[in-house]
Each structure stands twice: as C-alpha cells, then as structure tokens.
DSSP file (Angstrom, degrees, kcal/mol; ACC not computed):
  #  RESIDUE AA STRUCTURE BP1 BP2  ACC     N-H-->O    O-->H-N    N-H-->O    O-->H-N    TCO  KAPPA ALPHA  PHI   PSI    X-CA   Y-CA   Z-CA
    1    1 A X     >        0   0    0      0, 0.0     4,-2.0     0, 0.0     5,-0.1   0.000 360.0 360.0 360.0 -46.4    0.0    0.0    0.0
    2    2 A X  H  >  +     0   0    0      2,-0.2     4,-2.4     1,-0.2     5,-0.2   0.901 360.0  51.6 -65.2 -45.1    2.8    2.4    0.9
    3    3 A X  H  > S+     0   0    0      1,-0.2     4,-2.3     2,-0.2    -1,-0.2   0.895 108.2  49.2 -58.1 -44.7    4.6    1.5   -2.4
    4    4 A X  H  > S+     0   0    0      2,-0.2     4,-2.3     1,-0.2    -1,-0.2   0.910 110.8  51.2 -62.9 -43.0    1.6    2.1   -4.5
    5    5 A X  H  X S+     0   0    0     -4,-2.0     4,-2.1     1,-0.2    -2,-0.2   0.918 110.9  49.2 -62.2 -42.8    1.1    5.5   -2.8
    6    6 A X  H  X S+     0   0    0     -4,-2.4     4,-2.4     1,-0.2    -1,-0.2   0.890 110.3  49.5 -65.7 -38.7    4.7    6.4   -3.5
    7    7 A X  H  X S+     0   0    0     -4,-2.3     4,-2.5     2,-0.2    -1,-0.2   0.896 109.5  52.1 -67.3 -37.0    4.4    5.4   -7.1
    8    8 A X  H  < S+     0   0    0     -4,-2.3    -2,-0.2     2,-0.2    -1,-0.2   0.879 111.5  48.6 -63.4 -38.5    1.2    7.5   -7.4
    9    9 A X  H >< S+     0   0    0     -4,-2.1     3,-1.3     1,-0.2    -2,-0.2   0.915 111.3  48.1 -69.1 -47.9    3.1   10.4   -6.0
   10   10 A X  H 3< S+     0   0    0     -4,-2.4    -2,-0.2     1,-0.3    -1,-0.2   0.859 114.7  46.0 -60.1 -40.5    6.1    9.9   -8.4
   11   11 A X  T 3< S+     0   0    0     -4,-2.5    -1,-0.3    -5,-0.2     2,-0.2   0.261  83.6 131.9 -88.1   9.3    3.8    9.6  -11.4
   12   12 A X    <   -     0   0    0     -3,-1.3     2,-0.5    -5,-0.1    -3,-0.1  -0.425  35.0-171.9 -69.0 129.6    1.7   12.6  -10.5
   13   13 A X        -     0   0    0     -2,-0.2     2,-0.1     2,-0.0    -2,-0.1  -0.982  23.8-122.1-124.9 124.3    1.1   15.1  -13.3
   14   14 A X        -     0   0    0     -2,-0.5     2,-0.4     1,-0.0     0, 0.0  -0.377  27.4-163.8 -63.0 139.6   -0.5   18.5  -12.6
   15   15 A X        -     0   0    0     -2,-0.1    -1,-0.0     0, 0.0    -2,-0.0  -0.976  20.7-115.0-123.6 138.8   -3.7   19.2  -14.5
   16   16 A X        +     0   0    0     -2,-0.4     2,-0.3    26,-0.0     0, 0.0  -0.308  37.1 179.9 -63.5 155.9   -5.3   22.5  -15.0
   17   17 A X        -     0   0    0     26,-0.0     2,-0.4    27,-0.0    25,-0.2  -0.961  20.5-129.1-151.6 163.5   -8.8   23.0  -13.5
   18   18 A X  B     -A   41   0A   0     23,-3.2    23,-2.9    -2,-0.3     2,-0.3  -0.929  17.8-164.4-123.8 144.4  -11.3   25.8  -13.2
   19   19 A X        -     0   0    0     -2,-0.4     2,-0.6    21,-0.2    21,-0.1  -0.870  17.3-131.6-123.9 155.2  -13.1   27.1  -10.2
   20   20 A X        +     0   0    0     19,-0.5    15,-0.7    -2,-0.3     2,-0.3  -0.935  34.0 166.5-114.0 110.4  -16.2   29.2   -9.7
   21   21 A X  E     -B   34   0B   0     -2,-0.6     2,-0.5    13,-0.2    13,-0.2  -0.885  21.2-151.2-120.5 147.1  -15.7   32.1   -7.3
   22   22 A X  E     -B   33   0B   0     11,-2.8    11,-2.9    -2,-0.3     2,-0.7  -0.968   7.9-145.5-125.6 126.3  -17.9   35.1   -6.7
   23   23 A X  E     -B   32   0B   0     -2,-0.5     2,-0.4     9,-0.2     9,-0.2  -0.760  24.6-161.3 -84.4 115.3  -16.7   38.5   -5.5
   24   24 A X  E     -B   31   0B   0      7,-3.4     7,-1.9    -2,-0.7     2,-0.6  -0.819  13.9-164.8-106.2 137.1  -19.3   39.9   -3.4
   25   25 A X  E     +B   30   0B   0     -2,-0.4     2,-0.4     5,-0.2     5,-0.2  -0.969  22.4 157.8-119.6 116.2  -19.7   43.6   -2.4
   26   26 A X  E >   -B   29   0B   0      3,-2.9     3,-1.9    -2,-0.6    -2,-0.0  -0.997  67.6  -6.5-137.8 131.3  -22.1   44.2    0.5
   27   27 A X  T 3  S-     0   0    0     -2,-0.4    -1,-0.1     1,-0.3     3,-0.1   0.878 128.4 -56.2  51.8  44.0  -22.2   47.2    2.8
   28   28 A X  T 3  S+     0   0    0      1,-0.2     2,-0.4    -3,-0.0    -1,-0.3   0.628 116.7 112.5  62.5  16.4  -19.0   48.6    1.3
   29   29 A X  E <   -B   26   0B   0     -3,-1.9    -3,-2.9     2,-0.0     2,-0.4  -0.957  53.5-148.5-118.8 140.5  -17.1   45.3    2.1
   30   30 A X  E     +B   25   0B   0     -2,-0.4     2,-0.3    -5,-0.2    -5,-0.2  -0.859  22.9 157.4-108.2 143.1  -15.8   42.8   -0.4
   31   31 A X  E     -B   24   0B   0     -7,-1.9    -7,-3.4    -2,-0.4     2,-0.4  -0.971  35.0-116.8-152.2 163.4  -15.3   39.1    0.0
   32   32 A X  E     -B   23   0B   0     -2,-0.3     2,-0.4    -9,-0.2    -9,-0.2  -0.841  22.5-160.3-106.2 136.3  -15.0   36.0   -2.1
   33   33 A X  E     -B   22   0B   0    -11,-2.9   -11,-2.8    -2,-0.4     2,-0.3  -0.906   5.8-161.6-114.9 146.0  -17.6   33.3   -2.0
   34   34 A X  E     -B   21   0B   0     -2,-0.4   -13,-0.2   -13,-0.2     2,-0.1  -0.799  32.2 -85.0-123.4 162.8  -16.9   29.8   -3.2
   35   35 A X        -     0   0    0    -15,-0.7     2,-0.4    -2,-0.3    -1,-0.1  -0.340  43.3-124.4 -66.9 143.2  -19.3   26.9   -4.2
   36   36 A X  S    S+     0   0    0      1,-0.2     2,-0.2     2,-0.1    -1,-0.0  -0.897 105.5  36.8-131.0 109.4  -20.5   24.7   -1.4
   37   37 A X  S    S-     0   0    0     -2,-0.4    -1,-0.2     0, 0.0     2,-0.1   0.345 114.4-117.1 -79.4 153.6  -20.0   21.8   -1.8
   38   38 A X        -     0   0    0     -2,-0.2     2,-0.3    -4,-0.1    -2,-0.1  -0.346  38.8-174.4 -63.7 135.1  -16.6   22.8   -3.4
   39   39 A X        -     0   0    0    -19,-0.1   -19,-0.5    -2,-0.1     2,-0.3  -0.983  16.5-164.7-134.0 143.6  -16.2   21.9   -7.0
   40   40 A X        -     0   0    0     -2,-0.3     2,-0.5   -21,-0.1   -21,-0.2  -0.910  14.8-143.1-119.6 155.3  -13.5   22.0   -9.5
   41   41 A X  B     -A   18   0A   0    -23,-2.9   -23,-3.2    -2,-0.3     3,-0.0  -0.972   6.6-149.1-124.5 132.7  -14.0   21.6  -13.3
   42   42 A X  S    S+     0   0    0     -2,-0.5     2,-0.3   -25,-0.2    -1,-0.1   0.797  82.3  14.1 -72.2 -30.0  -11.5   19.8  -15.5
   43   43 A X  S >> S-     0   0    0    -25,-0.1     4,-1.4     1,-0.1     3,-0.6  -0.958  78.6-107.9-143.5 167.8  -12.3   22.0  -18.5
   44   44 A X  H 3> S+     0   0    0     -2,-0.3     4,-2.4     1,-0.2     5,-0.2   0.775 113.6  60.5 -65.6 -26.3  -14.0   25.2  -19.4
   45   45 A X  H 3> S+     0   0    0      1,-0.2     4,-2.9     2,-0.2    -1,-0.2   0.893 103.0  51.5 -67.5 -40.0  -17.0   23.5  -21.1
   46   46 A X  H <> S+     0   0    0     -3,-0.6     4,-1.7     1,-0.2    -1,-0.2   0.865 111.1  48.0 -66.6 -35.9  -17.9   21.7  -17.8
   47   47 A X  H  X S+     0   0    0     -4,-1.4     4,-2.6     2,-0.2    -2,-0.2   0.885 111.6  49.9 -69.4 -39.9  -17.8   25.0  -15.9
   48   48 A X  H  X S+     0   0    0     -4,-2.4     4,-2.2     2,-0.2     5,-0.2   0.899 110.0  50.5 -68.1 -40.1  -19.9   26.7  -18.6
   49   49 A X  H  X S+     0   0    0     -4,-2.9     4,-1.9     2,-0.2    -1,-0.2   0.899 111.2  48.3 -62.2 -38.0  -22.5   23.9  -18.5
   50   50 A X  H  X S+     0   0    0     -4,-1.7     4,-1.9     1,-0.2    -2,-0.2   0.940 111.2  52.0 -64.9 -48.6  -22.7   24.1  -14.7
   51   51 A X  H  <>S+     0   0    0     -4,-2.6     5,-3.4     1,-0.2    -2,-0.2   0.855 110.3  46.3 -59.5 -37.2  -23.1   27.9  -15.0
   52   52 A X  H ><5S+     0   0    0     -4,-2.2     3,-0.7     3,-0.2    -1,-0.2   0.869 110.0  54.2 -74.7 -37.7  -26.0   27.6  -17.5
   53   53 A X  H 3<5S+     0   0    0     -4,-1.9    -2,-0.2     1,-0.2    -1,-0.2   0.848 115.5  39.6 -61.3 -33.5  -27.7   24.9  -15.4
   54   54 A X  T 3<5S-     0   0    0     -4,-1.9    -1,-0.2    -5,-0.1    -2,-0.2   0.359 112.9-119.3-100.4   3.5  -27.6   27.2  -12.3
   55   55 A X  T < 5 +     0   0    0     -3,-0.7     2,-0.4     1,-0.2    -3,-0.2   0.945  59.9 152.5  59.9  49.5  -28.4   30.3  -14.4
   56   56 A X      < -     0   0    0     -5,-3.4     2,-0.4    -6,-0.1    -1,-0.2  -0.883  23.7-166.7-109.9 141.7  -25.1   32.1  -13.5
   57   57 A X        -     0   0    0     -2,-0.4     2,-0.2     2,-0.1     4,-0.0  -0.929  24.0-106.1-126.2 154.6  -23.5   34.6  -15.8
   58   58 A X  S    S+     0   0    0     -2,-0.4     2,-0.1     2,-0.0     0, 0.0  -0.513  78.5  31.2 -71.9 145.1  -20.2   36.2  -15.9
   59   59 A X  S    S-     0   0    0     -2,-0.2     2,-0.2     2,-0.0    -2,-0.1  -0.446 103.3 -19.5 102.9-176.4  -19.8   39.9  -14.9
   60   60 A X        +     0   0    0     -2,-0.1     2,-0.3     1,-0.0    -2,-0.0  -0.486  65.5 165.5 -74.6 130.6  -21.5   42.2  -12.4
   61   61 A X        -     0   0    0     -2,-0.2     2,-0.4    -4,-0.0    -2,-0.0  -0.937  35.2-117.3-138.8 157.5  -25.0   41.1  -11.2
   62   62 A X        +     0   0    0     -2,-0.3     2,-0.3     2,-0.0     0, 0.0  -0.758  42.6 167.7 -92.2 148.2  -27.4   42.0   -8.4
   63   63 A X        -     0   0    0     -2,-0.4     2,-0.4     2,-0.0    -2,-0.0  -0.956  33.1-117.8-153.2 171.0  -28.2   39.3   -5.9
   64   64 A X        -     0   0    0     -2,-0.3     2,-0.6     0, 0.0    -2,-0.0  -0.972  18.2-140.4-121.3 126.7  -29.7   38.5   -2.6
   65   65 A X        +     0   0    0     -2,-0.4     3,-0.1     1,-0.2    -2,-0.0  -0.753  22.5 178.8 -85.7 120.4  -27.8   37.0    0.4
   66   66 A X        +     0   0    0     -2,-0.6     2,-0.4     1,-0.3    -1,-0.2   0.818  61.7  16.8 -93.3 -36.3  -30.2   34.4    1.9
   67   67 A X        -     0   0    0      2,-0.0     2,-0.4     0, 0.0    -1,-0.3  -0.991  55.1-163.5-142.7 144.5  -28.1   33.0    4.7
   68   68 A X        -     0   0    0     -2,-0.4     2,-0.5    -3,-0.1    -3,-0.0  -0.990   7.8-169.7-126.5 137.5  -24.9   34.0    6.6
   69   69 A X        -     0   0    0     -2,-0.4     2,-0.4     2,-0.0    -2,-0.0  -0.994   4.8-167.7-126.5 122.4  -23.0   31.5    8.7
   70   70 A X        -     0   0    0     -2,-0.5     2,-0.4     2,-0.0    -2,-0.0  -0.906   2.4-162.5-110.0 142.2  -20.2   32.8   11.1
   71   71 A X        -     0   0    0     -2,-0.4     2,-0.4     2,-0.0    -2,-0.0  -0.994   8.9-146.9-125.3 126.7  -17.8   30.4   12.7
   72   72 A X        -     0   0    0     -2,-0.4     2,-0.5     2,-0.0    -2,-0.0  -0.753  14.0-153.0 -92.9 136.5  -15.8   31.4   15.6
   73   73 A X        -     0   0    0     -2,-0.4     2,-0.4     2,-0.0    -2,-0.0  -0.910   3.9-147.4-112.6 136.2  -12.3   29.8   15.7
   74   74 A X        -     0   0    0     -2,-0.5     2,-0.4     2,-0.0    -2,-0.0  -0.781  12.6-170.9 -99.7 143.6  -10.5   29.2   18.9
   75   75 A X        -     0   0    0     -2,-0.4     2,-0.1     3,-0.0     3,-0.1  -0.995  22.2-125.6-137.2 129.9   -6.7   29.4   19.1
   76   76 A X        -     0   0    0     -2,-0.4     2,-0.1     1,-0.1     3,-0.1  -0.437  31.9-107.5 -70.5 144.3   -4.7   28.4   22.2
   77   77 A X        -     0   0    0     -2,-0.1    -1,-0.1     1,-0.1     3,-0.1  -0.428  43.1-101.9 -68.0 148.7   -2.3   31.0   23.6
   78   78 A X        -     0   0    0      1,-0.1    -1,-0.1    -2,-0.1     3,-0.1  -0.262  41.9 -92.2 -71.3 160.1    1.3   30.1   23.0
   79   79 A X        -     0   0    0      1,-0.1    -1,-0.1    -3,-0.1     2,-0.1  -0.306  44.4-101.2 -65.6 154.2    3.5   28.7   25.7
   80   80 A X        -     0   0    0     36,-0.1     2,-0.2    -3,-0.1    36,-0.2  -0.443  39.5-111.0 -72.9 153.2    5.5   30.9   27.9
   81   81 A X        -     0   0    0     34,-0.5     2,-0.2    -2,-0.1    -1,-0.1  -0.620  19.0-136.0 -85.2 143.3    9.2   31.3   27.1
   82   82 A X     >  -     0   0    0     -2,-0.2     4,-2.2     1,-0.1     5,-0.2  -0.484  35.4-104.4 -76.5 166.8   11.8   29.9   29.4
   83   83 A X  H  > S+     0   0    0      2,-0.2     4,-2.4     1,-0.2     5,-0.2   0.907 121.7  47.5 -62.7 -42.1   14.6   32.3   29.9
   84   84 A X  H  > S+     0   0    0      2,-0.2     4,-2.4     1,-0.2    -1,-0.2   0.912 113.0  49.2 -72.1 -39.8   17.0   30.5   27.6
   85   85 A X  H  > S+     0   0    0      2,-0.2     4,-2.2     1,-0.2    -1,-0.2   0.877 111.0  50.3 -65.2 -33.0   14.3   30.2   24.8
   86   86 A X  H  X S+     0   0    0     -4,-2.2     4,-2.7     2,-0.2     5,-0.3   0.939 110.2  50.7 -67.7 -44.8   13.5   33.9   25.1
   87   87 A X  H  X S+     0   0    0     -4,-2.4     4,-2.2     1,-0.2    -2,-0.2   0.946 112.4  46.1 -57.8 -47.1   17.2   34.8   24.8
   88   88 A X  H  X S+     0   0    0     -4,-2.4     4,-1.9     2,-0.2    -1,-0.2   0.878 112.1  50.6 -65.6 -36.2   17.5   32.6   21.7
   89   89 A X  H  X S+     0   0    0     -4,-2.2     4,-2.3     1,-0.2     5,-0.2   0.911 111.5  48.1 -68.7 -41.1   14.4   34.1   20.1
   90   90 A X  H  X S+     0   0    0     -4,-2.7     4,-2.5     2,-0.2     6,-1.0   0.854 109.9  52.8 -65.6 -35.0   15.6   37.6   20.8
   91   91 A X  H  X S+     0   0    0     -4,-2.2     4,-1.2    -5,-0.3    -1,-0.2   0.877 111.8  45.8 -66.3 -38.5   18.9   36.8   19.3
   92   92 A X  H  < S+     0   0    0     -4,-1.9    -2,-0.2    -5,-0.2    -1,-0.2   0.909 120.7  36.5 -74.1 -38.5   17.4   35.4   16.2
   93   93 A X  H  < S+     0   0    0     -4,-2.3    -2,-0.2     1,-0.1    -3,-0.2   0.938 137.4  12.9 -81.5 -48.6   15.0   38.2   15.6
   94   94 A X  H  < S-     0   0    0     -4,-2.5    -3,-0.2    -5,-0.2    -2,-0.2   0.215  93.1-119.8-121.4  16.2   16.9   41.3   16.8
   95   95 A X     <  +     0   0    0     -4,-1.2     2,-0.3     1,-0.2    -4,-0.2   0.835  51.4 169.8  49.8  39.9   20.5   40.0   17.1
   96   96 A X        -     0   0    0     -6,-1.0    -1,-0.2    -9,-0.1     2,-0.1  -0.650  27.4-132.9 -84.7 139.1   20.6   40.9   20.8
   97   97 A X    >>  -     0   0    0     -2,-0.3     3,-1.3    -3,-0.1     4,-0.6  -0.402  24.7-103.3 -90.6 170.7   23.5   39.5   22.7
   98   98 A X  H >> S+     0   0    0      1,-0.3     3,-1.3     2,-0.2     4,-0.7   0.821 117.7  67.9 -67.5 -28.9   23.3   37.7   26.0
   99   99 A X  H >> S+     0   0    0      1,-0.3     3,-0.8     2,-0.2     4,-0.5   0.830  90.8  63.9 -55.0 -35.5   24.5   40.9   27.8
  100  100 A X  H <4 S+     0   0    0     -3,-1.3     5,-0.5     1,-0.2     4,-0.4   0.840 107.5  41.9 -57.3 -33.3   21.2   42.5   26.8
  101  101 A X  H <<>S+     0   0    0     -3,-1.3     5,-1.0    -4,-0.6    -1,-0.2   0.541  88.7  92.0 -87.2  -9.4   19.5   39.9   29.0
  102  102 A X  H <<5S+     0   0    0     -3,-0.8    -1,-0.2    -4,-0.7    -2,-0.2   0.869 102.8   7.4 -64.3 -37.6   21.9   40.0   31.9
  103  103 A X  T  X5S+     0   0    0     -4,-0.5     4,-1.2    -3,-0.3    -2,-0.1   0.852 125.6  33.0-110.5 -66.3   20.0   42.6   33.9
  104  104 A X  H  >5S+     0   0    0     -4,-0.4     4,-2.0     1,-0.2     5,-0.2   0.902 113.6  46.6 -73.3 -42.0   16.5   43.9   32.9
  105  105 A X  H  >5S+     0   0    0     -5,-0.5     4,-3.6     1,-0.2     5,-0.3   0.932 110.2  50.9 -70.2 -46.1   14.7   41.0   31.2
  106  106 A X  H  ><S+     0   0    0     -5,-1.0     4,-2.3     1,-0.2     5,-0.2   0.891 111.2  48.8 -60.4 -35.8   15.5   38.2   33.9
  107  107 A X  H  X S+     0   0    0     -4,-1.2     4,-1.6     2,-0.2    -1,-0.2   0.944 117.7  39.9 -66.8 -48.2   14.3   40.4   36.8
  108  108 A X  H  <>S+     0   0    0     -4,-2.0     5,-3.5     1,-0.2     6,-0.9   0.857 114.3  55.6 -70.6 -31.9   11.1   41.3   35.0
  109  109 A X  H ><5S+     0   0    0     -4,-3.6     3,-1.2    -5,-0.2    -2,-0.2   0.936 110.1  43.1 -60.8 -47.7   10.7   37.8   33.7
  110  110 A X  H 3<5S+     0   0    0     -4,-2.3    -1,-0.2    -5,-0.3    -2,-0.2   0.782 111.3  56.5 -71.6 -27.9   10.9   36.2   37.1
  111  111 A X  T 3<5S-     0   0    0     -4,-1.6    -1,-0.3    -5,-0.2    -2,-0.2   0.412 117.1-116.5 -81.3   2.7    8.6   38.9   38.5
  112  112 A X  T < 5S+     0   0    0     -3,-1.2    -3,-0.2     2,-0.2    -2,-0.1   0.713  82.1 121.0  68.5  27.0    6.1   37.9   35.9
  113  113 A X  S   <S+     0   0    0     -5,-3.5     2,-0.7     1,-0.2    -4,-0.2   0.786  70.8  57.1 -85.6 -27.2    6.0   41.1   33.9
  114  114 A X        +     0   0    0     -6,-0.9    -1,-0.2     1,-0.2    -2,-0.2  -0.902  62.7 156.7-105.1 111.0    7.1   39.4   30.7
  115  115 A X        -     0   0    0     -2,-0.7   -34,-0.5     1,-0.4     2,-0.3   0.851  62.3  -3.1-104.4 -47.2    4.6   36.7   30.0
  116  116 A X        -     0   0    0    -36,-0.2    -1,-0.4     2,-0.1     2,-0.3  -0.998  47.3-168.5-151.1 144.5    4.8   36.0   26.3
  117  117 A X        +     0   0    0     -2,-0.3     2,-0.3    -3,-0.1    -3,-0.0  -0.759  37.4 129.4-139.1  92.4    6.7   37.4   23.3
  118  118 A X              0   0    0     -2,-0.3    -2,-0.1   -40,-0.0     0, 0.0  -0.861 360.0 360.0-134.8 168.1    5.4   36.2   20.0
  119  119 A X              0   0    0     -2,-0.3    -1,-0.0     0, 0.0    -2,-0.0   0.475 360.0 360.0 -95.3 360.0    4.3   37.8   16.7
C-alpha cells in the first residue's frame, strides 16, 4: 500500500482546473464566496455547462444573500518562554547579545512582567 502511494506520487502530473468564485460587495465590504460543496471543473465546457444549469452569468449582477454563517475559531495561547528560549528568540529576531538579558529581562521575567513574546 505504501509502495503504491509512493508510485502514485512519483507519477503525479499536475492538471489545469477551473473554479467558480464570486466576488461579493455588501455594505462597502468585499469578500470572495466559493461553491458549497466545493467543486473543480476539468475543462471550461464543464464550468460553462454548470453555470448555464444554475443560471449564473459572468460579470456584475445584483443578488440576494439568503443566509450567513459565522464560525468562531479558537486558538490556544502560546506557551510561555523559558529564559533560555527567550534569549535565543531575541537573538534570532533582533541579534541581541546575551549581555542584553543580563539585567533587565531576567528580573522582570521572574517577577512575571514578561509573559509572552510572539508575533
């Protein structure tokens, strides 16, 4: 099974495809809508046939938004730095030497003033 998958990856040839996206302007805000369920078309004739079946035209059109679904995404906060990882991160980003950390950061770090330093 692994060998077959490896052979499929080696013999993979990229093929062009077509997508149908809509750029929507509502309340002075633009966003891009995609088909649900997501579809790709192997050739332009398949795309045109689909558009004709759904009565969709190219170009600017008026429309009605029937339903809006919002999804909240949760993201865990990053782990706190240890002193050594904080020093190495600062060295990589700002080329700060170890002497930079000798006095101000360790004191404030251990007094819990510096909790997290990420982008």
